[in-house]
C-alpha angles and dihedrals in degrees: 000000000000121000116240121238115256100244096182145347099232135047124259119229111230127185107222126192126219112259096017120119119227130193113212115205111245098177100056092228099103117114088208097064131215089019127067120258096178096264089130091074109124092026132089091251126104127185120258106241121201136165117225114242093196141015111257146115116274131183110232125202121249099174091066091218096102119130088211100060113229096012127082114249097173095264090133089072090070098049 
């Protein structure tokens, strides 16, 4: 499996709204981090789509090394 590009070394806070679907970038190539902009086309990566179950602020991973895909787990601290 290919290794994603490290897009950043800190999470990005995102306000999500209940019922909306979000596509988290898994490849690290998106210019709209942490969300997908379609830059993965032609690679083996696909975005991680999820629908928010509540309205809140979440911290999304940009290093792509998280063990909790989409959400920051502090993995960027060991890069």
